[in-house]
PDB file of N, CA, C and O in Angstrom:
ATOM      1  N   UNK A   1       5.570  10.259  -9.700  1.00  0.00           N
ATOM      2  CA  UNK A   1       6.716  10.444  -9.464  1.00  0.00           C
ATOM      3  C   UNK A   1       7.392   8.676 -10.437  1.00  0.00           C
ATOM      4  O   UNK A   1       7.144   7.603  -9.887  1.00  0.00           O
ATOM      5  N   UNK A   2       7.981   8.688 -11.459  1.00  0.00           N
ATOM      6  CA  UNK A   2       8.815   7.690 -11.970  1.00  0.00           C
ATOM      7  C   UNK A   2       9.435   6.878 -10.593  1.00  0.00           C
ATOM      8  O   UNK A   2       9.877   7.592  -9.693  1.00  0.00           O
ATOM      9  N   UNK A   3       9.466   5.496 -10.436  1.00  0.00           N
ATOM     10  CA  UNK A   3      10.535   4.391  -9.381  1.00  0.00           C
ATOM     11  C   UNK A   3      11.588   4.130 -10.463  1.00  0.00           C
ATOM     12  O   UNK A   3      11.498   3.663 -11.598  1.00  0.00           O
ATOM     13  N   UNK A   4      12.696   4.621  -9.679  1.00  0.00           N
ATOM     14  CA  UNK A   4      13.871   4.054 -10.723  1.00  0.00           C
ATOM     15  C   UNK A   4      13.985   2.790  -9.830  1.00  0.00           C
ATOM     16  O   UNK A   4      13.036   2.388  -9.157  1.00  0.00           O
ATOM     17  N   UNK A   5      16.161   1.711  -9.885  1.00  0.00           N
ATOM     18  CA  UNK A   5      16.515   1.776  -8.762  1.00  0.00           C
ATOM     19  C   UNK A   5      17.219   2.395  -7.313  1.00  0.00           C
ATOM     20  O   UNK A   5      17.479   3.592  -7.440  1.00  0.00           O
ATOM     21  N   UNK A   6      17.461   2.018  -6.410  1.00  0.00           N
ATOM     22  CA  UNK A   6      17.698   3.281  -5.253  1.00  0.00           C
ATOM     23  C   UNK A   6      19.410   3.663  -5.992  1.00  0.00           C
ATOM     24  O   UNK A   6      20.240   2.790  -6.242  1.00  0.00           O
ATOM     25  N   UNK A   7      19.564   4.811  -6.173  1.00  0.00           N
ATOM     26  CA  UNK A   7      20.813   5.081  -6.711  1.00  0.00           C
ATOM     27  C   UNK A   7      20.178   5.801  -8.005  1.00  0.00           C
ATOM     28  O   UNK A   7      20.601   6.927  -8.263  1.00  0.00           O
ATOM     29  N   UNK A   8      19.768   5.565  -8.351  1.00  0.00           N
ATOM     30  CA  UNK A   8      19.543   5.278 -10.283  1.00  0.00           C
ATOM     31  C   UNK A   8      19.080   6.742 -10.237  1.00  0.00           C
ATOM     32  O   UNK A   8      18.244   7.021  -9.377  1.00  0.00           O
ATOM     33  N   UNK A   9      19.550   7.779 -11.111  1.00  0.00           N
ATOM     34  CA  UNK A   9      18.176   8.652 -11.827  1.00  0.00           C
ATOM     35  C   UNK A   9      17.210   8.189 -12.947  1.00  0.00           C
ATOM     36  O   UNK A   9      17.589   7.373 -13.787  1.00  0.00           O
ATOM     37  N   UNK A  10      16.006   8.694 -12.957  1.00  0.00           N
ATOM     38  CA  UNK A  10      15.257   8.378 -13.881  1.00  0.00           C
ATOM     39  C   UNK A  10      15.353   8.881 -14.796  1.00  0.00           C
ATOM     40  O   UNK A  10      15.744  10.015 -14.518  1.00  0.00           O
ATOM     41  N   UNK A  11      15.184   8.726 -16.363  1.00  0.00           N
ATOM     42  CA  UNK A  11      14.849   9.931 -17.166  1.00  0.00           C
ATOM     43  C   UNK A  11      14.216  10.828 -17.073  1.00  0.00           C
ATOM     44  O   UNK A  11      13.157  10.662 -16.469  1.00  0.00           O
ATOM     45  N   UNK A  12      14.599  12.563 -17.743  1.00  0.00           N
ATOM     46  CA  UNK A  12      14.101  13.110 -17.873  1.00  0.00           C
ATOM     47  C   UNK A  12      12.852  13.231 -18.040  1.00  0.00           C
ATOM     48  O   UNK A  12      12.639  12.848 -19.190  1.00  0.00           O
ATOM     49  N   UNK A  13      11.458  13.684 -17.341  1.00  0.00           N
ATOM     50  CA  UNK A  13      10.578  13.224 -18.600  1.00  0.00           C
ATOM     51  C   UNK A  13       9.158  15.295 -17.716  1.00  0.00           C
ATOM     52  O   UNK A  13       8.842  15.643 -16.579  1.00  0.00           O
ATOM     53  N   UNK A  14       8.873  15.905 -19.169  1.00  0.00           N
ATOM     54  CA  UNK A  14       7.946  17.164 -19.137  1.00  0.00           C
ATOM     55  C   UNK A  14       7.415  16.882 -18.604  1.00  0.00           C
ATOM     56  O   UNK A  14       7.020  17.805 -17.892  1.00  0.00           O
ATOM     57  N   UNK A  15       6.691  15.348 -18.200  1.00  0.00           N
ATOM     58  CA  UNK A  15       5.329  15.003 -17.516  1.00  0.00           C
ATOM     59  C   UNK A  15       5.789  15.565 -15.724  1.00  0.00           C
ATOM     60  O   UNK A  15       6.250  14.702 -14.976  1.00  0.00           O
ATOM     61  N   UNK A  16       5.647  16.721 -15.304  1.00  0.00           N
ATOM     62  CA  UNK A  16       6.012  16.939 -13.823  1.00  0.00           C
ATOM     63  C   UNK A  16       4.760  16.579 -12.830  1.00  0.00           C
ATOM     64  O   UNK A  16       4.484  17.695 -12.389  1.00  0.00           O
ATOM     65  N   UNK A  17       4.042  15.858 -12.356  1.00  0.00           N
ATOM     66  CA  UNK A  17       3.205  15.620 -11.316  1.00  0.00           C
ATOM     67  C   UNK A  17       2.983  16.680 -10.117  1.00  0.00           C
ATOM     68  O   UNK A  17       3.676  17.666  -9.863  1.00  0.00           O
ATOM     69  N   UNK A  18       1.686  16.154  -9.364  1.00  0.00           N
ATOM     70  CA  UNK A  18       1.669  17.756  -8.839  1.00  0.00           C
ATOM     71  C   UNK A  18       2.456  17.953  -7.842  1.00  0.00           C
ATOM     72  O   UNK A  18       2.935  19.055  -7.576  1.00  0.00           O
ATOM     73  N   UNK A  19       2.766  16.402  -6.886  1.00  0.00           N
ATOM     74  CA  UNK A  19       3.361  16.461  -6.307  1.00  0.00           C
ATOM     75  C   UNK A  19       5.055  17.022  -6.581  1.00  0.00           C
ATOM     76  O   UNK A  19       5.209  18.083  -5.975  1.00  0.00           O
ATOM     77  N   UNK A  20       5.742  16.789  -6.980  1.00  0.00           N
ATOM     78  CA  UNK A  20       6.724  16.925  -7.691  1.00  0.00           C
ATOM     79  C   UNK A  20       6.887  18.719  -7.987  1.00  0.00           C
ATOM     80  O   UNK A  20       7.992  19.251  -7.888  1.00  0.00           O
ATOM     81  N   UNK A  21       5.735  19.452  -8.323  1.00  0.00           N
ATOM     82  CA  UNK A  21       5.401  21.115  -8.408  1.00  0.00           C
ATOM     83  C   UNK A  21       5.462  21.201  -6.881  1.00  0.00           C
ATOM     84  O   UNK A  21       6.321  21.663  -6.130  1.00  0.00           O
ATOM     85  N   UNK A  22       4.819  20.879  -6.760  1.00  0.00           N
ATOM     86  CA  UNK A  22       4.299  21.297  -4.890  1.00  0.00           C
ATOM     87  C   UNK A  22       6.143  21.198  -4.364  1.00  0.00           C
ATOM     88  O   UNK A  22       6.697  22.233  -3.993  1.00  0.00           O
ATOM     89  N   UNK A  23       6.607  20.396  -4.387  1.00  0.00           N
ATOM     90  CA  UNK A  23       7.757  20.729  -3.963  1.00  0.00           C
ATOM     91  C   UNK A  23       8.825  21.666  -4.076  1.00  0.00           C
ATOM     92  O   UNK A  23       9.436  22.412  -3.311  1.00  0.00           O
ATOM     93  N   UNK A  24       8.851  21.254  -5.797  1.00  0.00           N
ATOM     94  CA  UNK A  24       9.659  22.712  -6.462  1.00  0.00           C
ATOM     95  C   UNK A  24       9.144  23.741  -5.530  1.00  0.00           C
ATOM     96  O   UNK A  24       9.902  24.228  -4.691  1.00  0.00           O
ATOM     97  N   UNK A  25       7.787  24.139  -5.629  1.00  0.00           N
ATOM     98  CA  UNK A  25       7.280  26.134  -5.578  1.00  0.00           C
ATOM     99  C   UNK A  25       7.295  25.778  -3.646  1.00  0.00           C
ATOM    100  O   UNK A  25       6.926  26.670  -2.882  1.00  0.00           O
ATOM    101  N   UNK A  26       7.689  24.620  -3.189  1.00  0.00           N
ATOM    102  CA  UNK A  26       7.763  24.952  -1.200  1.00  0.00           C
ATOM    103  C   UNK A  26       9.579  25.514  -1.398  1.00  0.00           C
ATOM    104  O   UNK A  26       9.948  26.445  -0.683  1.00  0.00           O
ATOM    105  N   UNK A  27      10.533  24.906  -2.339  1.00  0.00           N
ATOM    106  CA  UNK A  27      11.450  25.968  -2.400  1.00  0.00           C
ATOM    107  C   UNK A  27      12.015  27.001  -2.899  1.00  0.00           C
ATOM    108  O   UNK A  27      13.003  27.585  -2.455  1.00  0.00           O
ATOM    109  N   UNK A  28      11.165  27.342  -4.188  1.00  0.00           N
ATOM    110  CA  UNK A  28      11.726  28.370  -5.547  1.00  0.00           C
ATOM    111  C   UNK A  28      12.329  30.010  -4.302  1.00  0.00           C
ATOM    112  O   UNK A  28      11.709  30.695  -3.489  1.00  0.00           O
ATOM    113  N   UNK A  29      13.736  30.011  -4.774  1.00  0.00           N
ATOM    114  CA  UNK A  29      14.628  31.225  -4.273  1.00  0.00           C
ATOM    115  C   UNK A  29      14.238  33.042  -4.675  1.00  0.00           C
ATOM    116  O   UNK A  29      14.755  33.228  -5.777  1.00  0.00           O
ATOM    117  N   UNK A  30      13.773  33.940  -4.353  1.00  0.00           N
ATOM    118  CA  UNK A  30      12.880  34.856  -4.920  1.00  0.00           C
ATOM    119  C   UNK A  30      13.925  35.474  -5.501  1.00  0.00           C
ATOM    120  O   UNK A  30      15.111  35.147  -5.542  1.00  0.00           O
ATOM    121  N   UNK A  31      13.298  36.502  -5.993  1.00  0.00           N
ATOM    122  CA  UNK A  31      14.376  37.424  -7.317  1.00  0.00           C
ATOM    123  C   UNK A  31      14.656  36.878  -8.158  1.00  0.00           C
ATOM    124  O   UNK A  31      15.155  37.632  -8.993  1.00  0.00           O
ATOM    125  N   UNK A  32      14.613  35.506  -8.586  1.00  0.00           N
ATOM    126  CA  UNK A  32      14.584  34.850  -9.773  1.00  0.00           C
ATOM    127  C   UNK A  32      13.352  33.900 -10.185  1.00  0.00           C
ATOM    128  O   UNK A  32      12.975  33.097  -9.331  1.00  0.00           O
ATOM    129  N   UNK A  33      12.610  33.934 -11.595  1.00  0.00           N
ATOM    130  CA  UNK A  33      11.629  33.070 -11.727  1.00  0.00           C
ATOM    131  C   UNK A  33      11.654  32.020 -12.338  1.00  0.00           C
ATOM    132  O   UNK A  33      11.555  31.948 -13.563  1.00  0.00           O
ATOM    133  N   UNK A  34      11.712  31.614 -12.014  1.00  0.00           N
ATOM    134  CA  UNK A  34      11.813  30.310 -12.327  1.00  0.00           C
ATOM    135  C   UNK A  34      10.965  28.917 -13.015  1.00  0.00           C
ATOM    136  O   UNK A  34      10.243  28.454 -12.132  1.00  0.00           O
ATOM    137  N   UNK A  35      10.829  28.052 -14.425  1.00  0.00           N
ATOM    138  CA  UNK A  35       9.690  27.436 -14.756  1.00  0.00           C
ATOM    139  C   UNK A  35      10.257  26.425 -15.140  1.00  0.00           C
ATOM    140  O   UNK A  35      11.005  26.354 -16.115  1.00  0.00           O
ATOM    141  N   UNK A  36       9.942  25.530 -14.389  1.00  0.00           N
ATOM    142  CA  UNK A  36      10.065  23.673 -13.832  1.00  0.00           C
ATOM    143  C   UNK A  36       9.511  23.248 -15.657  1.00  0.00           C
ATOM    144  O   UNK A  36       8.350  23.460 -16.007  1.00  0.00           O
ATOM    145  N   UNK A  37      10.783  22.525 -16.823  1.00  0.00           N
ATOM    146  CA  UNK A  37      10.076  22.211 -18.155  1.00  0.00           C
ATOM    147  C   UNK A  37      10.901  20.690 -17.817  1.00  0.00           C
ATOM    148  O   UNK A  37      11.112  20.100 -18.876  1.00  0.00           O
ATOM    149  N   UNK A  38      11.330  20.048 -16.794  1.00  0.00           N
ATOM    150  CA  UNK A  38      11.333  18.322 -17.030  1.00  0.00           C
ATOM    151  C   UNK A  38      11.935  18.724 -15.670  1.00  0.00           C
ATOM    152  O   UNK A  38      12.520  19.727 -15.260  1.00  0.00           O
ATOM    153  N   UNK A  39      11.292  16.695 -14.743  1.00  0.00           N
ATOM    154  CA  UNK A  39      12.176  16.033 -13.874  1.00  0.00           C
ATOM    155  C   UNK A  39      12.837  14.982 -14.190  1.00  0.00           C
ATOM    156  O   UNK A  39      12.714  14.277 -15.192  1.00  0.00           O
ATOM    157  N   UNK A  40      13.477  14.894 -13.399  1.00  0.00           N
ATOM    158  CA  UNK A  40      13.952  13.957 -13.132  1.00  0.00           C
ATOM    159  C   UNK A  40      14.183  13.451 -11.760  1.00  0.00           C
ATOM    160  O   UNK A  40      14.663  14.387 -11.120  1.00  0.00           O
ATOM    161  N   UNK A  41      14.020  12.036 -10.757  1.00  0.00           N
ATOM    162  CA  UNK A  41      14.539  11.607  -9.679  1.00  0.00           C
ATOM    163  C   UNK A  41      15.541  10.667  -9.442  1.00  0.00           C
ATOM    164  O   UNK A  41      16.210  10.124 -10.321  1.00  0.00           O
ATOM    165  N   UNK A  42      15.635  10.483  -8.246  1.00  0.00           N
ATOM    166  CA  UNK A  42      16.971   9.721  -7.312  1.00  0.00           C
ATOM    167  C   UNK A  42      16.479   9.044  -6.359  1.00  0.00           C
ATOM    168  O   UNK A  42      15.976   9.834  -5.559  1.00  0.00           O
ATOM    169  N   UNK A  43      16.381   8.166  -6.082  1.00  0.00           N
ATOM    170  CA  UNK A  43      15.556   7.472  -4.548  1.00  0.00           C
ATOM    171  C   UNK A  43      17.101   6.865  -3.596  1.00  0.00           C
ATOM    172  O   UNK A  43      17.767   5.865  -3.864  1.00  0.00           O
ATOM    173  N   UNK A  44      17.275   7.639  -2.717  1.00  0.00           N
ATOM    174  CA  UNK A  44      18.497   7.758  -1.747  1.00  0.00           C
ATOM    175  C   UNK A  44      17.589   7.698  -0.228  1.00  0.00           C
ATOM    176  O   UNK A  44      16.662   7.006   0.194  1.00  0.00           O
ATOM    177  N   UNK A  45      18.357   8.745   0.269  1.00  0.00           N
ATOM    178  CA  UNK A  45      17.773   8.114   1.710  1.00  0.00           C
ATOM    179  C   UNK A  45      16.608   9.269   1.905  1.00  0.00           C
ATOM    180  O   UNK A  45      16.693  10.278   2.604  1.00  0.00           O
ATOM    181  N   UNK A  46      15.379   8.793   1.007  1.00  0.00           N
ATOM    182  CA  UNK A  46      15.055  10.178   0.315  1.00  0.00           C
ATOM    183  C   UNK A  46      14.148  10.454  -0.917  1.00  0.00           C
ATOM    184  O   UNK A  46      13.109   9.918  -1.303  1.00  0.00           O
ATOM    185  N   UNK A  47      14.924  11.508  -1.414  1.00  0.00           N
ATOM    186  CA  UNK A  47      14.107  12.257  -2.826  1.00  0.00           C
ATOM    187  C   UNK A  47      15.138  12.828  -3.127  1.00  0.00           C
ATOM    188  O   UNK A  47      15.553  13.563  -2.230  1.00  0.00           O
ATOM    189  N   UNK A  48      16.313  12.773  -4.896  1.00  0.00           N
ATOM    190  CA  UNK A  48      17.042  13.733  -4.942  1.00  0.00           C
ATOM    191  C   UNK A  48      15.883  14.294  -6.277  1.00  0.00           C
ATOM    192  O   UNK A  48      15.516  13.514  -7.156  1.00  0.00           O
ATOM    193  N   UNK A  49      15.557  15.335  -6.233  1.00  0.00           N
ATOM    194  CA  UNK A  49      14.522  15.698  -7.546  1.00  0.00           C
ATOM    195  C   UNK A  49      15.675  16.530  -8.113  1.00  0.00           C
ATOM    196  O   UNK A  49      16.450  17.049  -7.310  1.00  0.00           O
ATOM    197  N   UNK A  50      15.938  16.781 -10.027  1.00  0.00           N
ATOM    198  CA  UNK A  50      16.543  17.630 -10.525  1.00  0.00           C
ATOM    199  C   UNK A  50      15.395  17.804 -11.442  1.00  0.00           C
ATOM    200  O   UNK A  50      14.628  17.003 -11.977  1.00  0.00           O
ATOM    201  N   UNK A  51      15.587  19.995 -11.472  1.00  0.00           N
ATOM    202  CA  UNK A  51      14.071  20.243 -11.885  1.00  0.00           C
ATOM    203  C   UNK A  51      15.577  20.313 -13.176  1.00  0.00           C
ATOM    204  O   UNK A  51      16.759  20.137 -12.882  1.00  0.00           O
ATOM    205  N   UNK A  52      15.011  20.620 -14.581  1.00  0.00           N
ATOM    206  CA  UNK A  52      15.759  21.980 -15.367  1.00  0.00           C
ATOM    207  C   UNK A  52      14.342  22.495 -15.904  1.00  0.00           C
ATOM    208  O   UNK A  52      13.178  22.133 -16.073  1.00  0.00           O
ATOM    209  N   UNK A  53      15.462  23.891 -16.104  1.00  0.00           N
ATOM    210  CA  UNK A  53      14.138  24.429 -15.877  1.00  0.00           C
ATOM    211  C   UNK A  53      14.695  26.037 -16.517  1.00  0.00           C
ATOM    212  O   UNK A  53      15.923  26.053 -16.443  1.00  0.00           O
ATOM    213  N   UNK A  54      14.186  27.270 -17.068  1.00  0.00           N
ATOM    214  CA  UNK A  54      14.110  28.397 -17.632  1.00  0.00           C
ATOM    215  C   UNK A  54      14.232  29.105 -15.946  1.00  0.00           C
ATOM    216  O   UNK A  54      13.794  28.855 -14.823  1.00  0.00           O
ATOM    217  N   UNK A  55      15.094  30.092 -16.596  1.00  0.00           N
ATOM    218  CA  UNK A  55      15.572  31.111 -15.411  1.00  0.00           C
ATOM    219  C   UNK A  55      15.439  32.337 -15.449  1.00  0.00           C
ATOM    220  O   UNK A  55      16.475  32.805 -15.921  1.00  0.00           O
ATOM    221  N   UNK A  56      14.528  33.330 -15.143  1.00  0.00           N
ATOM    222  CA  UNK A  56      14.823  34.578 -16.135  1.00  0.00           C
ATOM    223  C   UNK A  56      14.580  35.566 -14.498  1.00  0.00           C
ATOM    224  O   UNK A  56      13.537  35.611 -13.844  1.00  0.00           O
ATOM    225  N   UNK A  57      15.736  36.178 -14.218  1.00  0.00           N
ATOM    226  CA  UNK A  57      16.287  37.607 -13.502  1.00  0.00           C
ATOM    227  C   UNK A  57      15.104  38.354 -13.156  1.00  0.00           C
ATOM    228  O   UNK A  57      14.512  38.778 -14.148  1.00  0.00           O
ATOM    229  N   UNK A  58      14.640  38.610 -12.169  1.00  0.00           N
ATOM    230  CA  UNK A  58      13.402  39.376 -11.994  1.00  0.00           C
ATOM    231  C   UNK A  58      13.415  41.074 -12.293  1.00  0.00           C
ATOM    232  O   UNK A  58      12.510  41.810 -11.899  1.00  0.00           O
ATOM    233  N   UNK A  59      14.612  41.550 -13.062  1.00  0.00           N
ATOM    234  CA  UNK A  59      14.625  42.868 -13.670  1.00  0.00           C
ATOM    235  C   UNK A  59      14.197  42.867 -15.546  1.00  0.00           C
ATOM    236  O   UNK A  59      14.058  41.988 -16.397  1.00  0.00           O
ATOM    237  N   UNK A  60      14.114  44.266 -15.522  1.00  0.00           N
ATOM    238  CA  UNK A  60      13.980  44.589 -16.785  1.00  0.00           C
ATOM    239  C   UNK A  60      14.713  44.326 -17.682  1.00  0.00           C
ATOM    240  O   UNK A  60      15.831  44.730 -17.366  1.00  0.00           O
ATOM    241  N   UNK A  61      14.732  43.640 -19.123  1.00  0.00           N
ATOM    242  CA  UNK A  61      15.434  43.056 -20.556  1.00  0.00           C
ATOM    243  C   UNK A  61      16.767  42.248 -19.824  1.00  0.00           C
ATOM    244  O   UNK A  61      17.935  42.297 -20.210  1.00  0.00           O
ATOM    245  N   UNK A  62      16.217  41.482 -18.635  1.00  0.00           N
ATOM    246  CA  UNK A  62      16.828  39.883 -17.388  1.00  0.00           C
ATOM    247  C   UNK A  62      17.082  38.738 -19.096  1.00  0.00           C
ATOM    248  O   UNK A  62      16.133  38.399 -19.803  1.00  0.00           O
ATOM    249  N   UNK A  63      18.762  38.315 -19.416  1.00  0.00           N
ATOM    250  CA  UNK A  63      18.268  36.881 -20.201  1.00  0.00           C
ATOM    251  C   UNK A  63      17.977  36.377 -19.600  1.00  0.00           C
ATOM    252  O   UNK A  63      18.139  36.721 -18.429  1.00  0.00           O
ATOM    253  N   UNK A  64      17.136  34.832 -19.994  1.00  0.00           N
ATOM    254  CA  UNK A  64      16.340  34.012 -19.627  1.00  0.00           C
ATOM    255  C   UNK A  64      17.531  32.607 -19.553  1.00  0.00           C
ATOM    256  O   UNK A  64      17.829  32.254 -20.694  1.00  0.00           O
ATOM    257  N   UNK A  65      17.983  32.076 -18.844  1.00  0.00           N
ATOM    258  CA  UNK A  65      18.992  31.195 -18.618  1.00  0.00           C
ATOM    259  C   UNK A  65      18.683  29.496 -17.962  1.00  0.00           C
ATOM    260  O   UNK A  65      18.242  29.290 -16.831  1.00  0.00           O
ATOM    261  N   UNK A  66      19.058  28.332 -19.047  1.00  0.00           N
ATOM    262  CA  UNK A  66      18.906  27.227 -18.317  1.00  0.00           C
ATOM    263  C   UNK A  66      19.296  26.775 -17.306  1.00  0.00           C
ATOM    264  O   UNK A  66      20.513  26.943 -17.231  1.00  0.00           O
ATOM    265  N   UNK A  67      18.857  26.226 -16.381  1.00  0.00           N
ATOM    266  CA  UNK A  67      19.471  25.502 -14.715  1.00  0.00           C
ATOM    267  C   UNK A  67      18.740  24.520 -14.160  1.00  0.00           C
ATOM    268  O   UNK A  67      17.544  24.462 -13.872  1.00  0.00           O
ATOM    269  N   UNK A  68      19.989  23.441 -14.008  1.00  0.00           N
ATOM    270  CA  UNK A  68      19.214  22.607 -13.404  1.00  0.00           C
ATOM    271  C   UNK A  68      19.402  23.038 -11.506  1.00  0.00           C
ATOM    272  O   UNK A  68      20.267  23.532 -10.783  1.00  0.00           O
ATOM    273  N   UNK A  69      18.277  22.593 -11.391  1.00  0.00           N
ATOM    274  CA  UNK A  69      17.954  22.774  -9.758  1.00  0.00           C
ATOM    275  C   UNK A  69      17.387  21.664  -9.091  1.00  0.00           C
ATOM    276  O   UNK A  69      16.348  21.023  -9.247  1.00  0.00           O
ATOM    277  N   UNK A  70      18.403  21.599  -8.254  1.00  0.00           N
ATOM    278  CA  UNK A  70      18.350  20.497  -7.330  1.00  0.00           C
ATOM    279  C   UNK A  70      17.769  20.577  -6.198  1.00  0.00           C
ATOM    280  O   UNK A  70      17.817  21.543  -5.435  1.00  0.00           O
ATOM    281  N   UNK A  71      17.084  19.376  -6.005  1.00  0.00           N
ATOM    282  CA  UNK A  71      16.762  19.228  -4.414  1.00  0.00           C
ATOM    283  C   UNK A  71      16.350  18.162  -3.065  1.00  0.00           C
ATOM    284  O   UNK A  71      16.459  17.058  -2.531  1.00  0.00           O
ATOM    285  N   UNK A  72      16.200  18.530  -3.061  1.00  0.00           N
ATOM    286  CA  UNK A  72      16.438  17.413  -1.544  1.00  0.00           C
ATOM    287  C   UNK A  72      15.655  17.274  -1.104  1.00  0.00           C
ATOM    288  O   UNK A  72      15.278  18.304  -0.546  1.00  0.00           O
ATOM    289  N   UNK A  73      14.380  15.630  -0.837  1.00  0.00           N
ATOM    290  CA  UNK A  73      13.353  15.179  -0.276  1.00  0.00           C
ATOM    291  C   UNK A  73      13.702  14.443   0.791  1.00  0.00           C
ATOM    292  O   UNK A  73      13.320  13.275   0.869  1.00  0.00           O
ATOM    293  N   UNK A  74      14.706  15.185   2.055  1.00  0.00           N
ATOM    294  CA  UNK A  74      14.070  14.451   3.142  1.00  0.00           C
ATOM    295  C   UNK A  74      13.593  13.061   3.497  1.00  0.00           C
ATOM    296  O   UNK A  74      12.435  13.130   3.085  1.00  0.00           O
ATOM    297  N   UNK A  75      13.761  11.590   4.097  1.00  0.00           N
ATOM    298  CA  UNK A  75      12.296  10.963   4.651  1.00  0.00           C
ATOM    299  C   UNK A  75      10.881  11.648   5.676  1.00  0.00           C
ATOM    300  O   UNK A  75       9.680  11.469   5.878  1.00  0.00           O
ATOM    301  N   UNK A  76      12.190  12.642   6.154  1.00  0.00           N
ATOM    302  CA  UNK A  76      11.739  13.245   8.179  1.00  0.00           C
ATOM    303  C   UNK A  76      11.952  14.604   7.874  1.00  0.00           C
ATOM    304  O   UNK A  76      13.122  14.874   8.147  1.00  0.00           O
ATOM    305  N   UNK A  77      11.275  15.698   7.377  1.00  0.00           N
ATOM    306  CA  UNK A  77      11.835  16.681   7.488  1.00  0.00           C
ATOM    307  C   UNK A  77      11.344  17.829   5.820  1.00  0.00           C
ATOM    308  O   UNK A  77      10.858  17.494   4.740  1.00  0.00           O
ATOM    309  N   UNK A  78      11.709  18.977   6.280  1.00  0.00           N
ATOM    310  CA  UNK A  78      11.593  19.719   4.750  1.00  0.00           C
ATOM    311  C   UNK A  78      12.615  19.661   3.882  1.00  0.00           C
ATOM    312  O   UNK A  78      13.784  19.385   4.152  1.00  0.00           O
ATOM    313  N   UNK A  79      11.976  20.028   2.424  1.00  0.00           N
ATOM    314  CA  UNK A  79      12.443  19.419   1.291  1.00  0.00           C
ATOM    315  C   UNK A  79      13.843  20.755   1.430  1.00  0.00           C
ATOM    316  O   UNK A  79      13.992  20.836   2.650  1.00  0.00           O
ATOM    317  N   UNK A  80      14.514  21.421   0.990  1.00  0.00           N
ATOM    318  CA  UNK A  80      15.926  21.990   0.284  1.00  0.00           C
ATOM    319  C   UNK A  80      17.278  21.958  -0.726  1.00  0.00           C
ATOM    320  O   UNK A  80      18.223  21.169  -0.728  1.00  0.00           O
ATOM    321  N   UNK A  81      16.982  23.201  -1.636  1.00  0.00           N
ATOM    322  CA  UNK A  81      17.664  23.120  -2.495  1.00  0.00           C
ATOM    323  C   UNK A  81      19.167  23.409  -2.190  1.00  0.00           C
ATOM    324  O   UNK A  81      19.806  24.268  -1.582  1.00  0.00           O
ATOM    325  N   UNK A  82      19.472  22.060  -3.043  1.00  0.00           N
ATOM    326  CA  UNK A  82      21.024  21.801  -2.789  1.00  0.00           C
ATOM    327  C   UNK A  82      21.876  22.157  -3.826  1.00  0.00           C
ATOM    328  O   UNK A  82      23.090  22.008  -3.685  1.00  0.00           O
ATOM    329  N   UNK A  83      21.472  22.540  -4.698  1.00  0.00           N
ATOM    330  CA  UNK A  83      22.055  23.782  -6.241  1.00  0.00           C
ATOM    331  C   UNK A  83      21.640  24.278  -7.042  1.00  0.00           C
ATOM    332  O   UNK A  83      20.590  23.852  -7.523  1.00  0.00           O
ATOM    333  N   UNK A  84      22.100  25.109  -7.425  1.00  0.00           N
ATOM    334  CA  UNK A  84      21.371  25.559  -8.591  1.00  0.00           C
ATOM    335  C   UNK A  84      22.322  25.883  -9.507  1.00  0.00           C
ATOM    336  O   UNK A  84      23.235  26.672  -9.262  1.00  0.00           O
ATOM    337  N   UNK A  85      22.093  25.035 -11.092  1.00  0.00           N
ATOM    338  CA  UNK A  85      23.838  24.548 -12.463  1.00  0.00           C
ATOM    339  C   UNK A  85      23.241  25.875 -13.306  1.00  0.00           C
ATOM    340  O   UNK A  85      22.046  26.144 -13.424  1.00  0.00           O
ATOM    341  N   UNK A  86      24.130  26.478 -13.747  1.00  0.00           N
ATOM    342  CA  UNK A  86      23.860  27.049 -15.177  1.00  0.00           C
ATOM    343  C   UNK A  86      24.206  26.315 -16.211  1.00  0.00           C
ATOM    344  O   UNK A  86      25.360  25.887 -16.160  1.00  0.00           O
ATOM    345  N   UNK A  87      23.505  25.993 -17.247  1.00  0.00           N
ATOM    346  CA  UNK A  87      23.617  24.593 -17.898  1.00  0.00           C
ATOM    347  C   UNK A  87      24.123  24.659 -19.528  1.00  0.00           C
ATOM    348  O   UNK A  87      24.256  23.621 -20.175  1.00  0.00           O
TER     349      UNK A  87
END
C-alpha cells in the first residue's frame, strides 16, 4: 500500500498488494463476482480503500459492469464495505 498524506487519496495502482487483496476478499458480497483491477487508498482514522472492479452478476448471460467498491478498515475491528458504485 502506498502511503500518502492523511485525508488524501493515492493514485489508482494496478499493482494490488497481498494485504489489499486479503482485505478485499474478506468483504466480498455473495451473488456478484468482483474482480479488482486497481486500488487507491486514503489514510483516515483507519484506511479507506477504493477498488476499481469488473463486476458480473452470477447468472447466465449477465452483463459485466465497472464498479468502485469502497471498503473501510478501522484501526481496530473488521473491514466493511461502505459503498459499491457503478461507473
